N, C-alpha and C positions, 0 to 999 in steps of 0.2 A: 504494500500500500504506500502511496505517496503521502508526504506530509507537507504542510505549509506552516510558516512561522507567523505567530501573532505576537507582536511586541507588547509587553506589559511595561508601562511607564514606571518611573521611580515612585510616583504617588499612585498607590494601588486603589482599586475599587473593591471594597470588602463588604461582603454580606454577613450580617450577624443574625442568627436565628437561635431560639431556644424554646424547648418545650416548657410547660408551666413548672414542672418540678426541677428544671435546670436553669431557670431565669436568674436565680440568686447566684449560682455558680458563674454564669456569663457576666453578670453585673460585677462581681468581685474581680473576675479576670480583666474586664474592661477598665475598671478603676485602677488596677495594678499597672495596666499597659496604656493608660490614658495618653501619656506623652508620645508613645510610639504610634498610637492610632490617630492622633490629632491632625497630622498633615495628610492623611489619606481620606478618600471619599467613602463614607460609611452608609450602607443601606441596611435596613432592618425591617422585619415584619412588624405589624402594628403595635401590639402591646409591648413587645421587647424594645422596639424603637422608642416608645414613650418613656419607658423606665430608664433606658440609657441616656436619653436627652436630659431628663430631669435629674438623675443621680450622678451622672458622669460629666455632664455639661458639654457633650460633643454634639456637633451639628449632624443630624441623622436624616437621610432621605427615607421617610417612613412609607411603607407599602401597606397593603391590607393585612389583617391578622391572618396567620397561617391557615386556619380552617376556612377562612372566607376568600382564599385565593392568593394570599401572600407568598406561599411556597411556590406556587405556579408563576407568579410575577417574577420572582427571583430566577426561577428556571428559564423563563423567557429572556431575562436580561443576560443570563449566562450565554444563551445561544446567540444573542446579538452582540456579544463581546462588551457588554456594559458592566460586567462583574468579573474581576480577576481571580478572586478566591472566596471560599465559603467557610465560615466558622459556624457550625451547627451543633450546639450542645443538645443532643437528643436523649430522651429517656428510654433506655432499652427495657426497662422493667414495667413500664406503664403502657397499656394498650392505648393507641391514639385513634380517634375516630377518623382522622384524615390520613391514615397510614399510606394509602396509595399515592397521595400527594407528596409525602415525605420521600417515598421510594422514587417517584418521578424526579424530584429535585436532586437527589443524590445521583440518579442516572444521568441527568443533564451535566452535572459536574464532571462525571467520568467521560461522557461522550465528548465534551469540549476540553478535556484535560486541564481542569483547573484544580489547584490544591484544595483539599478538604480537610478540615479538622472537626472531629466529632467529640472530642473531649479536651480537657484543659491542658494535659501534657502535650498533645499534638499541636494545639493552638500556640502554646509557649514556644515549641520548637520552630513552628512556621514563622511567627512574628519576630523571633530573634535571629532568623537566618540572615546571613550576609546578602542574600538575594533580595531581601525585603525592600531595601531602599535604593536599588539600582534597576536598570532596565533588564528585562529577561525575555528571551525568545521562547515562547510556549509553542511546542510542536502539537499541531492538530491534524488529524487525518484529513486529507483533501477529499471532501465529500462531493465534489463536482460530478464524479462518475456515478455515485449513488443517486444524486439528484437528476441526472440526465438519463438514467436507465429506462429502457423501453418496457412498458407494462402492456401485456397482452390480456385482452378480455376474452373470455370464452363465450 
């Protein structure tokens, strides 16, 4: 498969998402990393974004709440190269009514080869990476052949 490069700028476009039982963890993580996050563009789903704006003082582009379509909005932004990486503190022990949306969001992150952190340790490694504040060429499969494939109807 052929790949194409998508340039990630030094100021990254970061999506922050957290299930209800993980919002406090994400809040503590964001407070601890406030100075690192401050010069990046931050997106968040509804309630998480409200909490982060109020408690951390970051400017957040807030989307819908996850169950109301926020997860899918982030997935769409990933596919349009409007988000560079995803920090999603999800709760593996609590059933989620919008679980298919969560799976679709994680799938978009993999399809478009963006970094994903699903817990605090991974988020810490990602945000402290030397790659965080520089340009980075993200390799993405060239989907042009897939898009132009011929579909035959029976």
